[in-house]
C-alpha positions in Angstrom: 63.6 24.2 -75.1 65.4 21.7 -72.6 68.7 23.7 -72.0 66.1 26.7 -71.2 64.3 24.9 -68.7 67.7 24.0 -67.2 68.9 27.4 -66.9 65.6 28.6 -65.2 66.0 25.8 -62.5 69.4 26.7 -61.8 68.7 30.4 -61.4 65.5 29.3 -59.3 68.5 27.4 -57.2 71.1 30.5 -57.1 68.0 32.7 -56.1 66.8 30.1 -53.2 70.6 30.0 -51.9 70.7 33.4 -51.9 67.5 33.8 -49.9 69.0 31.2 -47.3 72.5 33.6 -46.7 71.9 35.1 -43.1 74.0 37.9 -43.8 71.8 39.4 -46.5 68.7 38.6 -44.3 68.4 42.5 -43.1 68.3 43.7 -46.5 66.1 40.8 -47.7 63.7 41.4 -45.1 63.4 45.4 -46.3 62.7 44.2 -50.0 60.0 41.4 -48.7 58.6 44.2 -46.1 58.3 46.1 -49.9 56.3 43.6 -51.2 54.3 43.0 -48.1 53.1 46.3 -47.5 51.9 46.6 -51.1 50.0 43.9 -51.1 48.5 44.4 -47.7 47.8 47.8 -48.8 45.8 46.6 -51.8 43.8 44.2 -49.9 42.6 46.5 -47.5 41.9 49.4 -49.6 40.5 47.6 -52.7 37.2 46.4 -50.6 36.8 49.4 -48.9 37.0 51.8 -51.7 34.7 49.9 -53.8 32.0 49.6 -51.0 32.4 53.3 -50.3 32.7 54.9 -53.8 29.4 52.7 -55.2 27.6 53.4 -52.0 28.3 57.2 -51.8 29.8 58.7 -55.0 28.2 59.8 -58.2 29.4 59.5 -61.5 29.9 57.2 -64.4 31.1 53.4 -63.8 34.2 54.5 -65.7 34.7 57.3 -63.0 33.9 55.2 -59.8 36.3 52.1 -61.4 39.1 54.8 -61.5 38.3 56.2 -58.2 38.6 52.9 -56.7 42.0 52.1 -58.7 43.6 55.3 -57.6 42.8 54.9 -54.1 44.0 51.5 -53.8 47.0 52.2 -55.6 47.7 55.4 -53.4 47.2 52.8 -50.2 49.4 50.3 -51.4 51.9 52.5 -52.2 52.2 54.3 -49.2 51.9 51.5 -47.2 54.9 49.8 -49.1 57.0 52.8 -48.8 56.7 53.1 -45.5 57.6 49.5 -44.6 60.9 49.8 -47.1 61.6 52.9 -44.9 61.1 51.5 -41.7 62.5 48.2 -41.8 65.7 49.9 -43.9 66.2 52.7 -41.0 65.7 49.7 -38.2 68.6 47.7 -40.0 70.6 50.7 -40.2 70.4 52.0 -36.5 70.8 48.3 -35.6 74.1 47.8 -37.6 75.5 51.3 -36.3 74.7 50.6 -32.7 75.6 46.7 -32.9 72.2 45.8 -31.4 68.6 46.5 -31.5 67.1 48.9 -28.7 63.3 50.0 -28.5 64.0 53.8 -29.1 65.4 52.6 -32.7 61.5 51.2 -33.5 60.0 54.7 -32.4 62.5 56.5 -34.4 62.4 54.9 -37.6 58.9 54.7 -37.7 58.9 58.6 -37.0 61.0 59.5 -39.9 58.7 56.9 -42.2 55.6 58.5 -40.9 57.0 62.0 -41.6 58.2 61.0 -45.1 55.4 59.0 -46.3 51.9 59.8 -44.6 52.8 63.4 -43.9 51.0 64.6 -46.9 47.2 65.5 -45.6 45.0 63.5 -48.0 41.9 61.7 -47.4 43.5 58.1 -47.9 46.7 59.3 -45.4 44.1 60.7 -43.1 42.2 57.4 -42.6 45.4 55.6 -42.0 46.4 57.7 -39.2 42.8 57.9 -37.9 42.8 54.2 -37.7 45.8 54.0 -36.0 45.1 56.7 -33.3 42.3 54.9 -32.1 44.3 51.9 -31.3 47.2 53.5 -30.2 45.0 55.3 -27.3 43.4 51.5 -26.8 47.1 50.3 -26.4 48.6 52.8 -24.2 45.2 52.6 -22.0 46.3 48.8 -21.3 49.7 49.8 -21.1 49.1 52.1 -18.4 47.2 49.3 -16.8 49.7 46.8 -17.1 52.5 49.2 -15.6 50.6 50.2 -12.9 50.2 54.0 -13.5 46.8 53.8 -13.4 44.5 51.1 -11.0 42.7 48.1 -12.6 38.9 49.0 -13.1 36.6 47.4 -10.9 34.3 47.2 -13.5 34.6 46.8 -17.5 35.1 50.9 -18.9 33.9 50.1 -22.3 30.1 50.9 -21.8 31.1 54.2 -20.4 33.7 54.7 -23.7 31.1 53.7 -25.9 28.7 56.0 -24.8 31.0 59.0 -24.8 31.9 58.1 -28.4 28.7 57.9 -29.8 27.4 60.7 -27.9 30.4 63.0 -29.3 30.3 61.9 -32.7 26.7 62.6 -33.3 26.9 65.8 -31.5 29.9 67.0 -33.9 27.9 65.7 -36.9 24.9 67.6 -36.1 26.3 70.9 -34.9 30.0 70.8 -36.1 29.8 68.4 -39.2 32.7 70.2 -40.9 35.2 68.9 -38.3 34.8 65.0 -39.3 36.4 63.0 -42.3 34.4 63.1 -45.4 33.9 59.5 -45.4 32.0 59.7 -42.1 29.9 62.8 -43.1 28.8 60.5 -45.8 27.9 57.3 -43.7 26.2 59.6 -41.2 24.3 61.2 -43.6 22.9 58.1 -45.3 22.0 56.5 -41.5 20.5 59.8 -40.1 19.3 62.2 -42.7 18.3 60.3 -45.6 16.2 58.2 -43.3 13.9 61.1 -42.9 13.0 61.6 -46.4 10.7 59.1 -48.4 7.9 59.8 -50.8 6.4 56.4 -51.6 7.1 52.9 -50.8 9.8 52.5 -53.3 12.5 54.9 -51.8 10.9 54.1 -48.2 12.1 50.2 -48.2 13.6 49.4 -51.4 15.8 52.6 -52.4 17.2 55.4 -50.3 16.3 58.2 -52.8 14.0 58.0 -55.7 16.1 58.4 -59.2 13.1 59.4 -61.4 11.2 62.7 -61.8 8.0 62.1 -60.3 
């Protein structure tokens, strides 16, 4: 028994010593990136899938739990694959060129995005839309920082908020099919289901009556 414990401690020391080797840093960073991508993807998707599934999807409890598990797995897997691909290509380019340059990041991410997120499915489209909104904000701020556009005299956010909400509600009312399904479900709940009730039960307690009254 003691021999087994000694062997485990020796293995643990050897693993820790390996992790401290600078020569293996790039390869180990790729592996840890895969791990972090998987964990982060699960942490992000599981709560979102749980809420959206129980709010808007019908079906048995087993079907709902299966849907949550599938969405969580897909998000976790894709993010893990992307981080692995991105960091691997980044390390390869840096090694080939002898240094790291900004274009390496762009090229590695483009290739990873094409390979991992190129399939047009609900999970990938949500991730891309999430990133797109933040890219637009980031590029706008960068343009101001670099002097490509002048610093606004007033905060432009109120105007942006007005245009975003005006546009999305116009699309929902008149071109609903152009919106992502989960957004359609959310807006249906907020703006259409609130138009229908029969008594106090589905006015304040429930969204929709489930009995046959």
